[in-house]
C-alpha positions as CSV (number, residue, x, y, z in Angstrom):
1,M,68.1,31.7,28.7
2,T,66.1,30.9,31.8
3,G,64.8,27.7,33.3
4,P,61.1,26.9,33.3
5,T,59.1,28.3,36.3
6,T,55.6,27.9,37.5
7,H,53.3,29.9,39.7
8,W,51.0,27.8,41.7
9,T,47.6,29.1,42.4
10,K,45.5,28.0,45.4
11,A,43.1,26.4,42.9
12,A,45.8,24.4,41.3
13,L,47.2,23.2,44.6
14,A,43.7,22.2,45.7
15,S,43.0,20.2,42.5
16,L,46.3,18.3,42.9
17,A,45.6,17.6,46.5
18,L,42.1,16.3,45.7
19,A,43.6,13.8,43.2
20,L,45.3,12.1,46.1
21,P,43.7,9.9,48.8
22,I,42.8,11.5,52.2
23,G,44.5,10.7,55.5
24,A,47.7,11.4,57.4
25,E,49.8,9.4,55.1
26,A,48.1,10.9,52.1
27,Q,48.7,14.3,53.4
28,G,52.4,13.4,53.6
29,V,52.6,12.1,50.0
30,A,50.6,15.1,48.8
31,G,53.0,17.5,50.4
32,D,56.0,15.6,49.0
33,Y,54.3,15.4,45.6
34,L,53.6,19.1,45.4
35,A,57.0,20.1,46.6
36,A,58.6,17.7,44.1
37,R,56.5,19.1,41.2
38,H,57.3,22.6,42.1
39,A,61.0,21.8,42.4
40,G,61.1,20.0,39.1
41,M,59.3,22.7,37.3
42,S,61.6,25.3,38.8
43,G,64.7,23.4,37.7
44,D,65.7,22.5,41.2
45,F,66.8,19.0,40.5
46,E,68.2,18.2,43.9
47,A,65.0,19.0,45.6
48,A,62.9,17.3,43.0
49,A,64.9,14.0,43.3
50,R,64.7,14.1,47.1
51,Y,60.9,14.7,47.2
52,F,60.0,12.3,44.3
53,D,62.1,9.6,46.1
54,R,60.0,10.2,49.1
55,T,56.8,9.9,47.1
56,L,58.0,6.5,45.9
57,M,58.1,5.3,49.5
58,H,54.4,5.9,49.6
59,D,53.6,4.5,46.1
60,P,56.6,2.6,44.7
61,E,54.7,1.6,41.5
62,S,53.5,5.0,40.4
63,L,54.6,5.6,36.8
64,E,54.6,9.3,37.3
65,F,56.7,9.2,40.4
66,L,59.1,6.8,38.8
67,E,59.5,8.8,35.7
68,R,59.8,12.2,37.4
69,S,62.3,10.8,39.9
70,A,64.3,9.3,37.0
71,L,64.3,12.6,35.2
72,A,65.6,14.5,38.3
73,H,68.4,12.0,38.9
74,M,69.4,12.0,35.3
75,S,69.6,15.8,35.4
76,L,71.8,15.5,38.5
77,G,74.1,13.0,36.7
78,N,73.0,10.1,38.9
79,V,72.6,7.9,35.9
80,E,72.7,4.6,37.7
81,R,70.0,5.6,40.1
82,A,67.9,6.8,37.1
83,A,68.6,3.4,35.4
84,D,67.3,1.5,38.4
85,L,64.1,3.6,38.2
86,G,63.9,3.0,34.5
87,E,64.1,-0.7,35.0
88,R,61.2,-0.4,37.5
89,I,59.2,1.5,34.8
90,L,59.9,-1.3,32.3
91,E,58.6,-3.8,34.8
92,T,55.3,-2.1,34.9
93,G,55.0,-2.8,31.1
94,Q,55.3,0.9,30.3
95,N,57.9,2.8,28.4
96,T,59.1,6.4,29.0
97,Q,61.8,8.2,27.1
98,V,63.8,9.2,30.2
99,G,63.6,5.7,31.7
100,Q,64.7,4.2,28.4
101,M,67.6,6.6,28.0
102,A,68.8,5.9,31.6
103,V,68.6,2.1,31.1
104,L,70.4,2.4,27.8
105,A,73.1,4.6,29.3
106,A,73.7,2.0,32.0
107,D,74.0,-0.8,29.5
108,M,76.3,1.3,27.3
109,E,78.5,2.1,30.3
110,R,78.7,-1.7,31.1
111,E,79.5,-2.3,27.4
112,N,76.5,-4.6,27.2
113,Y,76.1,-4.0,23.5
114,A,73.8,-6.9,22.9
115,A,71.3,-5.3,25.4
116,V,71.7,-1.9,23.7
117,L,71.0,-3.3,20.3
118,A,68.0,-5.3,21.5
119,A,66.5,-2.2,23.1
120,I,66.8,-0.2,19.9
121,D,65.3,-3.1,17.9
122,N,62.4,-3.1,20.4
123,D,61.7,0.7,20.1
124,R,63.3,1.3,23.5
125,G,66.1,3.5,22.4
126,A,67.1,7.0,23.3
127,G,65.3,8.7,20.4
128,P,65.5,9.0,16.6
129,L,68.3,11.5,16.6
130,V,70.8,9.2,18.3
131,D,69.6,5.6,17.9
132,G,71.2,5.1,14.5
133,L,74.6,6.3,15.8
134,I,74.2,4.2,19.0
135,R,73.5,1.1,16.8
136,A,76.6,1.8,14.7
137,W,79.0,2.2,17.7
138,S,77.4,-0.8,19.5
139,L,78.1,-2.9,16.5
140,L,81.7,-1.7,16.5
141,G,81.8,-2.6,20.2
142,Q,80.8,-6.1,19.3
143,G,83.6,-6.3,16.8
144,D,81.4,-6.2,13.7
145,M,83.2,-3.3,11.9
146,S,81.5,-4.0,8.5
147,S,78.0,-3.8,10.0
148,A,79.0,-0.7,12.0
149,L,80.1,1.1,8.8
150,N,76.9,0.2,7.1
151,A,75.0,1.5,10.1
152,F,76.8,4.8,9.9
153,D,76.0,5.0,6.2
154,A,72.3,4.4,7.0
155,V,72.3,7.3,9.4
156,G,73.8,9.5,6.7
157,E,70.7,8.8,4.5
158,T,68.5,10.5,7.0
159,Q,67.9,14.2,6.1
160,G,70.0,16.5,8.2
161,L,72.1,13.8,9.8
162,A,74.7,13.3,7.0
163,P,77.4,15.5,8.6
164,F,77.0,13.7,12.0
165,A,77.2,10.3,10.3
166,A,80.3,11.2,8.3
167,Y,82.0,12.6,11.5
168,H,81.3,9.6,13.6
169,K,82.2,7.2,10.8
170,A,85.6,9.0,10.5
171,L,86.1,8.7,14.2
172,A,85.2,5.0,14.1
173,L,87.7,4.4,11.3
174,A,90.4,6.3,13.1
175,S,89.7,4.3,16.3
176,V,90.7,1.1,14.6
177,G,93.7,2.6,12.8
178,D,92.3,3.3,9.4
179,F,93.6,6.9,9.3
180,E,93.5,7.0,5.5
181,G,89.8,6.2,5.4
182,A,89.1,8.7,8.3
183,D,91.0,11.5,6.5
184,A,89.2,10.8,3.3
185,L,85.9,11.5,5.1
186,F,87.3,14.6,6.8
187,S,88.7,15.9,3.5
188,G,85.4,15.3,1.7
189,E,86.9,12.8,-0.8
190,M,84.3,10.2,0.3
191,G,81.4,12.7,0.6
192,G,79.4,13.2,3.8
193,G,80.3,16.9,4.4
194,V,81.8,16.8,7.9
195,D,81.1,20.0,9.9
196,F,84.3,21.1,11.6
197,T,83.8,21.8,15.2
198,R,86.7,22.3,17.6
199,R,86.7,18.6,18.4
200,G,86.5,17.7,14.8
201,I,89.6,19.8,14.1
202,L,91.5,18.2,17.0
203,A,90.5,14.8,15.6
204,R,91.7,15.5,12.1
205,T,94.9,17.1,13.4
206,A,95.8,13.8,15.2
207,I,94.8,11.8,12.1
208,L,97.0,13.9,9.8
209,S,99.9,13.5,12.3
210,Q,99.4,9.7,12.2
211,L,99.7,10.0,8.4
212,D,103.1,11.8,8.8
213,R,101.5,15.1,7.6
214,N,102.3,17.4,10.6
215,E,102.7,20.4,8.4
216,E,99.1,20.1,7.2
217,A,98.0,19.6,10.7
218,L,99.7,22.8,11.8
219,A,98.2,24.6,8.8
220,L,94.8,23.4,9.8
221,I,95.2,24.7,13.4
222,D,96.5,28.0,12.1
223,Q,93.6,28.4,9.6
224,S,91.0,27.4,12.2
225,F,92.1,29.1,15.4
226,N,94.5,31.9,14.3
227,S,95.8,33.4,17.6
228,G,95.0,33.0,21.3
229,L,95.5,29.3,21.5
230,D,94.4,27.5,24.7
231,P,96.7,25.1,26.6
232,E,95.6,22.0,24.7
233,L,96.2,23.7,21.3
234,R,99.5,25.2,22.4
235,D,100.7,21.8,23.5
236,L,99.5,20.2,20.3
237,V,101.3,22.8,18.2
238,A,104.5,22.3,20.1
239,R,104.4,18.6,19.6
240,L,103.7,18.9,15.9
241,D,106.4,21.5,15.5
242,A,108.8,19.1,17.2
243,G,108.0,16.4,14.7
244,E,106.2,14.2,17.1
245,T,103.5,11.8,15.9
246,V,100.5,12.8,17.9
247,P,98.4,9.8,19.0
248,F,94.7,9.5,18.1
249,D,93.2,9.1,21.6
250,M,90.0,11.0,21.3
251,I,88.1,7.8,20.8
252,R,89.6,4.8,22.6
253,G,86.8,2.4,21.9
254,A,83.1,2.1,21.2
255,K,82.1,3.5,24.6
256,D,84.0,6.7,23.9
257,G,82.2,6.8,20.5
258,L,78.9,6.6,22.3
259,A,79.8,9.4,24.6
260,E,80.8,11.5,21.6
261,T,77.4,10.7,20.1
262,F,75.5,12.2,23.0
263,F,77.8,15.1,23.2
264,T,77.6,15.8,19.4
265,I,73.8,15.6,19.3
266,G,73.5,17.5,22.6
267,S,75.6,20.3,21.3
268,A,73.5,20.5,18.2
269,L,70.3,20.7,20.3
270,T,71.5,23.6,22.4
271,T,70.1,26.1,19.9
272,D,66.7,24.5,19.5
273,A,65.7,22.3,22.4
274,S,65.1,23.2,26.0
275,E,68.1,23.3,28.3
276,D,66.7,20.7,30.7
277,F,66.2,18.2,27.8
278,T,69.7,18.9,26.4
279,L,71.2,18.4,29.8
280,L,70.2,14.7,29.7
281,Y,72.5,14.2,26.7
282,A,75.4,15.9,28.5
283,R,74.8,13.7,31.5
284,V,74.9,10.5,29.5
285,A,78.1,11.6,27.8
286,Q,79.7,12.3,31.2
287,H,78.5,8.9,32.5
288,L,80.0,7.1,29.6
289,K,83.3,9.0,29.7
290,P,83.9,10.5,33.1
291,D,87.1,12.4,31.9
292,F,85.1,14.0,29.1
293,A,85.8,17.7,30.0
294,D,83.8,19.1,27.1
295,A,80.7,17.2,28.2
296,T,81.2,18.4,31.8
297,L,81.5,22.0,30.6
298,M,78.3,21.6,28.5
299,A,76.4,20.2,31.5
300,A,77.6,23.1,33.7
301,E,76.7,25.7,31.1
302,L,73.2,24.3,30.7
303,L,72.8,24.3,34.5
304,R,73.8,28.0,34.5
305,A,71.2,28.6,31.8
306,L,68.7,26.9,34.1
307,E,69.8,29.2,36.9
308,Q,71.0,26.3,39.0
309,Y,74.2,28.1,39.9
310,E,75.2,26.1,42.9
311,L,75.0,22.9,40.9
312,A,76.7,24.5,38.0
313,A,79.6,25.6,40.2
314,E,79.9,22.0,41.6
315,T,79.9,20.6,38.1
316,Y,82.6,23.0,36.9
317,D,84.7,22.0,40.0
318,T,84.9,18.4,38.9
319,V,87.3,19.2,36.0
320,P,90.8,18.3,37.3
321,R,93.4,21.0,37.6
322,D,95.7,19.2,35.2
323,D,93.0,19.0,32.4
324,P,93.6,21.4,29.5
325,A,90.0,22.7,30.0
326,F,90.6,23.6,33.6
327,H,90.9,27.3,32.9
328,A,87.5,27.3,31.1
329,A,85.9,25.4,33.9
330,E,87.3,27.7,36.6
331,I,86.1,30.8,34.6
332,G,82.6,29.2,34.4
333,R,82.7,28.4,38.2
334,A,83.6,32.0,39.0
335,E,80.7,33.2,36.9
336,A,78.3,30.8,38.6
337,L,79.6,31.9,42.1
338,R,79.1,35.5,41.1
339,E,75.5,34.8,40.1
340,I,74.7,33.6,43.6
341,G,76.4,36.5,45.3
342,R,79.6,34.8,46.3
343,T,81.6,37.7,44.9
344,D,84.7,37.2,47.1
345,A,84.9,33.5,46.2
346,A,84.5,34.2,42.5
347,L,87.3,36.8,42.6
348,E,89.5,34.5,44.6
349,A,89.1,31.8,41.9
350,L,89.9,34.2,39.1
351,Q,93.0,35.7,40.9
352,S,94.3,32.2,41.6
353,L,93.7,31.2,38.0
354,A,95.6,34.3,36.8
355,E,98.6,33.1,38.8
356,T,98.6,29.6,37.2
357,H,97.2,30.4,33.7
358,G,98.1,34.1,33.4
359,D,99.6,33.7,30.0
360,L,96.1,33.1,28.5
361,P,94.4,36.3,27.4
362,V,91.0,35.0,28.3
363,V,92.0,34.5,31.9
364,Q,93.3,38.0,32.3
365,S,90.4,39.5,30.4
366,T,87.8,37.6,32.4
367,L,89.5,38.8,35.6
368,A,89.6,42.3,34.2
369,D,85.9,42.2,33.3
370,F,85.1,41.1,36.8
371,L,87.1,43.8,38.4
372,R,85.5,46.4,36.1
373,R,82.0,45.3,37.1
374,E,83.1,45.7,40.8
375,E,84.3,49.3,39.9
376,R,87.9,48.4,40.8
377,Y,89.1,50.2,37.7
378,D,92.8,50.5,38.3
379,E,93.1,46.8,38.9
380,A,90.9,46.1,35.9
381,I,93.1,48.3,33.7
382,A,96.2,46.4,34.9
383,A,94.6,43.1,34.0
384,Y,93.4,44.2,30.6
385,T,97.0,45.4,29.9
386,R,98.3,42.0,30.9
387,A,95.8,40.4,28.5
388,L,96.9,42.6,25.7
389,D,100.6,42.0,26.4
390,S,100.0,38.2,26.4
391,Y,99.6,38.3,22.6
392,E,102.7,37.5,20.6
393,E,101.4,39.6,17.7
394,E,98.6,41.9,17.0
395,A,95.2,40.2,16.4
396,R,91.9,41.6,15.4
397,E,90.2,40.1,18.4
398,Q,92.2,42.5,20.6
399,W,89.7,45.2,19.7
400,F,87.5,44.1,22.6
401,L,90.3,44.4,25.1
402,Y,91.1,47.9,24.0
403,Y,87.4,48.7,24.1
404,A,86.9,47.3,27.6
405,R,90.1,48.9,28.9
406,G,88.9,52.2,27.4
407,I,85.7,51.9,29.4
408,A,87.7,51.3,32.6
409,Y,89.9,54.3,31.8
410,E,86.8,56.4,31.2
411,R,85.1,55.4,34.4
412,S,88.3,56.1,36.4
413,G,88.4,59.7,34.9
414,N,91.3,59.2,32.5
415,W,89.7,60.4,29.3
416,E,92.9,60.8,27.3
417,E,93.8,57.1,27.8
418,S,90.2,56.1,27.3
419,E,89.9,57.8,23.9
420,A,93.2,56.3,22.8
421,D,92.0,52.8,23.6
422,F,88.7,53.3,21.8
423,R,90.5,54.5,18.7
424,A,92.9,51.6,19.0
425,A,89.9,49.3,19.0
426,L,88.5,51.0,15.9
427,E,91.9,50.5,14.1
428,L,91.4,46.8,14.6
429,N,87.6,46.7,13.9
430,P,86.7,50.0,12.2
431,E,82.9,49.5,12.0
432,Q,82.3,47.9,15.4
433,P,79.0,49.4,16.5
434,Q,79.7,49.1,20.3
435,V,82.9,51.0,20.0
436,L,81.5,53.6,17.6
437,N,78.6,54.2,20.0
438,Y,80.6,54.3,23.2
439,L,83.3,56.6,21.8
440,G,80.7,58.8,20.1
441,Y,78.6,59.0,23.2
442,S,81.7,59.8,25.3
443,L,82.7,62.6,22.9
444,V,79.2,64.0,23.3
445,E,79.4,63.9,27.1
446,Q,82.8,65.6,26.9
447,Q,81.2,68.1,24.5
448,V,84.1,67.8,22.1
449,K,84.3,66.7,18.4
450,L,80.6,66.6,18.1
451,D,80.5,66.3,14.4
452,E,82.8,63.3,14.5
453,A,80.7,61.9,17.4
454,L,77.5,62.2,15.2
455,D,79.2,60.4,12.3
456,M,80.3,57.6,14.6
457,I,76.9,57.1,16.2
458,E,75.1,57.3,12.8
459,R,77.3,54.5,11.6
460,A,76.6,52.5,14.7
461,V,72.8,53.0,14.2
462,A,73.1,51.9,10.6
463,A,74.8,48.7,11.8
464,R,72.4,48.1,14.7
465,P,69.2,49.9,14.0
466,D,67.2,48.0,16.6
467,A,69.7,48.6,19.5
468,G,67.9,51.0,21.8
469,Y,71.0,52.2,23.6
470,I,72.7,53.1,20.3
471,V,69.5,54.9,19.0
472,D,69.5,56.8,22.4
473,S,73.1,57.9,21.7
474,L,72.1,59.3,18.3
475,G,69.2,61.2,19.9
476,W,71.5,62.5,22.6
477,V,74.1,63.8,20.2
478,Y,71.3,65.6,18.3
479,Y,70.3,67.1,21.6
480,R,73.8,68.2,22.4
481,L,74.1,69.8,19.0
482,G,70.9,71.7,19.6
483,R,68.9,69.8,17.0
484,Y,66.1,69.2,19.4
485,E,63.3,68.1,17.1
486,E,65.6,65.4,15.6
487,A,66.6,64.5,19.1
488,V,62.9,63.9,20.1
489,D,62.4,61.7,17.1
490,Q,65.3,59.4,17.9
491,L,64.8,59.4,21.6
492,E,61.1,58.5,21.2
493,R,62.2,55.5,19.1
494,A,64.8,54.6,21.7
495,A,62.1,54.7,24.4
496,E,60.0,52.3,22.3
497,L,63.0,49.9,22.1
498,M,64.0,50.3,25.7
499,P,60.8,51.4,27.5
500,I,61.9,50.8,31.1
501,D,65.5,52.2,30.8
502,P,65.9,55.2,33.1
503,V,68.6,56.8,31.0
504,V,66.5,56.7,27.8
505,N,63.5,58.1,29.6
506,D,65.5,60.8,31.3
507,H,67.1,61.8,27.9
508,L,63.6,62.0,26.3
509,G,62.4,64.2,29.1
510,D,65.2,66.6,28.5
511,A,64.5,66.7,24.8
512,Y,60.8,67.3,25.4
513,W,61.7,70.2,27.7
514,A,64.0,71.6,25.0
515,V,61.1,71.8,22.5
516,G,58.7,73.2,25.0
517,R,56.7,70.1,25.8
518,E,57.1,70.6,29.6
519,L,54.3,68.3,30.9
520,E,55.6,65.4,28.8
521,A,59.1,66.2,30.0
522,E,58.0,65.9,33.6
523,F,56.1,62.7,32.8
524,M,59.3,61.1,31.3
525,W,61.4,62.3,34.3
526,K,58.9,60.6,36.6
527,R,59.1,57.4,34.5
528,A,62.9,57.6,34.6
529,L,62.9,57.9,38.4
530,S,60.5,54.9,38.7
531,F,62.9,52.7,36.8
532,V,66.1,53.7,38.6
533,D,67.8,50.7,40.3
534,F,68.8,52.3,43.6
535,E,71.1,49.5,44.4
536,N,73.1,50.1,41.2
537,V,72.5,53.7,40.2
538,S,73.7,54.7,36.7
539,E,75.8,57.8,36.5
540,D,73.7,58.8,33.5
541,A,70.5,58.7,35.4
542,D,71.2,60.5,38.7
543,P,68.0,60.3,40.7
544,E,68.8,63.5,42.7
545,R,69.3,65.4,39.5
546,I,66.0,64.0,38.1
547,R,64.2,65.1,41.2
548,R,65.7,68.5,41.0
549,K,64.5,68.9,37.4
550,L,61.0,67.9,38.5
551,E,61.2,70.6,41.3
552,V,62.6,73.6,39.3
553,G,62.8,72.6,35.7
554,L,65.8,71.8,33.4
555,D,66.7,75.5,32.8
556,R,67.3,76.1,36.5
557,V,69.3,72.9,36.9
558,L,71.6,73.8,34.0
559,E,72.0,77.3,35.6
560,E,72.9,75.7,39.0
561,E,75.4,73.4,37.3
562,G,77.0,76.3,35.4
563,S,76.1,74.8,32.1
564,A,75.2,76.7,29.0
565,P,71.5,77.3,28.7
566,L,69.3,75.6,26.2
567,D,67.7,77.5,23.3
568,V,64.4,76.3,24.8
569,A,61.2,76.6,22.9
570,V,58.4,78.5,24.6
571,G,56.3,76.0,26.6
572,N,52.6,76.0,26.3
573,G,51.9,73.6,29.2
574,N,50.7,70.8,26.9
């Protein structure tokens, strides 16, 4: 996912400038305005906030400046500043969604539930998806539990919102000690159909423990998460195993419930709404509950999706070291640092994390992936091995670790260990198309077990028929088997699926040459050469080899390499 961008033309800039008054001061506000607009549309919230604040110095009552500044500050997490701007918007007699959300967030944070309810009653809420839940939690905050429960039920009558209503009603009941009622909702006895997210499972686990049903709580965790538990789940399992009654502290009051509302709806929006819109929900959740690590992680991930990597890294860095989610935050921070080219800082973060959280497979595997991308294969192999060793028993999910370590072995020239790891991955996940393709392709490149390689790649293509790199592998194994016409058919399809991939174009060129279509072969080699990333050259698309083929032809190159000649069709120069 990428953030919205805009390309300003001279005409667009001129039209915007003409809309503003002329003069020295006007030129200043015009410059700030254009810079702010560009920053906002590029997702650079810090610059947008700075420039729109400057435009407000020139025109403090401009609805557009107020709204856009509020949006930028909300996106940064400066909710109180956004709320001040929202109040100024209301003073103009206008309403904007961002301004209303900011003012509402400030009132919720201050636990001014009367103001929150009044805003919703006057159509100044945060939007139809959340206003019903906000009303319910605010009523609970006022101590009116009966009306709050009725409000949750009313939300459940809206199409598509029943699972959210049931979940929040269960949390509300648990927050006041009605664990029987909460469990009835989670179990489905009272209807509602609660969707079990990770947070929902954690909530129900605590509820079951409060009802002296630790064995059921443990079974729920085992059923939901299997192996590879994170620190929070490991601690929870240990406490349940010890017979401890786990407190229900996910929701400590109405304000926490409101934070959960924005997090829940924001999480649901991530697949449908734009990242910058969803970010507002995450920021409100953070504002209402500053120690809400899940909301912080969501905000940071959305910022990464918007390509605001510096801000994402800063957001990840706010998760405390003693928080159970610290390892996830640090992994995210390392990825954000890598995106902005701070490779050494990213690696340092992961290596430090491996020292403190090295018993977590995800930590070792993330470090290993990073090292593999940096072509530090021996170190990557060691980290993958530590990740595999951290499992107490074999788990299906380990297939990826064997697969990734197999790639590292293959790239370091250790084919025997590489093949063993690929086959271990297939033992755990027999029809995994990535593994079938990689092992099949590697066998082709080794020019061994070609019939088995063909079978593997055909199975991979059957599973992923639109994956160009897998279709390319099928074409290439046909080529290696001397089935050149079939190779052309598959490689042409691969080139349709991946038209700018240098490897695919190079392979198709070789296949064309093998069937005597020499001019087309040369055309494809030239295309392949034009798509080579010379800063990150693939071993499978060596530009020097491609140039040599263009100079003397494939037959001569194979002869120079000491490879077996092709049974090349007679070319006609077509």
